[in-house]
N, C-alpha and C positions, 0 to 999 in steps of 0.2 A: 504494500500500500504506500502511496506516494507521501502521505502525511508522516508516516513512520520513518520513511527514508530521509525526509527533511530533518526530523528530530535526531536521528542517528548521526547524520552528517554534521549537524550543529554540535553535538557532543564531541565528535572527532575533531572538529575545528577548534573547539575550546581547549581540548587536551593538547592539540598541536600549537596552541597560541597563535592561530591564524586569525588575526583581528578583522581583516577585511571580510573573509568568508563567514566568520562567526557573527559579525555584525549584520551582514546581509541576511543570513539565515535566521537570526534572532528576530529581525524585523518581519521577515516572511512568516515565521511561526506566530508572531503576534497578530498579523493580519488574518491568518487562518483561524486562529482562536476567536478573533472578533467576528468573523463570519459565522462560526459555530454558535457563538453566544447570540448573535442577532437572529439567526434562524432556529435557535433552540435545538441544535443537533448535538448528538453525542460524538459522532465522528463525521468527517467530511469525505465523500468519495473522491476518487482520483479526478473526475471531471470538475468537481468543485474546487479542488486544490489547484488544478491547472488554470481555472478561471481566475483565481486569486493571483497566481503567478503572472498570468498575462496582463492583468490589471497593473500589477506592480512594475512590470517591464515597461508598459506604456507610460506610466507616470515617470519612470526614470528617463525614458527617451525624450519626453517633453522637457524634463529638467536639463538633460544634456544640451538640448537645443538652446534653452534659455541661458545656461552657463556659457556656452560658446558665444552667444550674442553679447554677453556681458564681459567677455574676455577672461573668464575664469576656467582656463583649461585644466587646472589642477582638480577642481570639483567635477568637471565633465569627465575626466579620466577615472575618478573614483566611481562615478555613476556607471560608466561603461563596464568597469570591473564587476560591479554588482549585477548588471544585466547579464553578463556572461555566466556568472555563477547561477543565476536563476534560470537561464535558458537550458542549462544542463538537465533540468527537471521536466522539460517539455519534450514531446515527440520531435523527432528529426524534422526540420522544416524542409519544404519542397524547394527545389531550385527554381529560378525564374523561368527556365525553359519548360519545366514540368507544369508550372502554373499557366504558361502561355498555351500549352497543349490542351489543358483542361478547359481553359476559357474558350479556345477555338471549338471544342466539342460542345460547350454550352451554347455558343452562338448558333451552331448548326442545329442542335436539338430544339432551341427555342424558336427557330425560324426568324431571328432578328433581322430587320431590314435597315434600321437606322439607330441613332443615339437615343431615340424615344423608347426603345426596347431595353434600355439599360437595366431597369428594375427586374425584369424577367430573367435576363442573362445573369445578373448578380446573384439572384436566388439559386439558380442552377449551379453557378460556379462556386458559391459558398458551400453548397451541399457536397460538391465534388472535392473541394479542398479540405473540408472538415477540420478547420482550425490548424492546418499544418503550414499555413502561409499567412503573412500579414494582410489584413483586410484592405489596407490602403494600396498595397501592391496589386492585389486582385482587381480593385476598383480602377486603378490606373491602366492596367492591361485591358480590362473590358472597355474602358473609354477609348483607348487607342485602337482596338479592333473594330469597334462600332463606328468610329470616326472614319475609318478607312473604307467602309462599305459604301 
């Protein structure tokens, strides 16, 4: 179970005195616990834990962008390190080419003729990708494909 794996890795990081890893995992454990309390759950299934991890990665990516705009490369680098630690708990992401193939299939299946059909194509593409690629990447590729029609 993913939640237990995060807990075990946190303990190992603490024993190894890996402050970056233990800090990231400590925060992640706190967010998982918060979701469990909010939803009155005893444990969180793997899909729930992955949703928490994705949300945390998204927040950190937004922070990285803000830090870079503010010239704080040191803080941006710290956030990047935490993103990499958290990504290790998610399924392997698809390559851009794999996403392009799935989007092309979705365009054909939906019978899309223009950019107006983006909603239908996105729904099919999201189902095919199943969380293994960034939603913004999928959206950009769908827009690119439909604009070329």
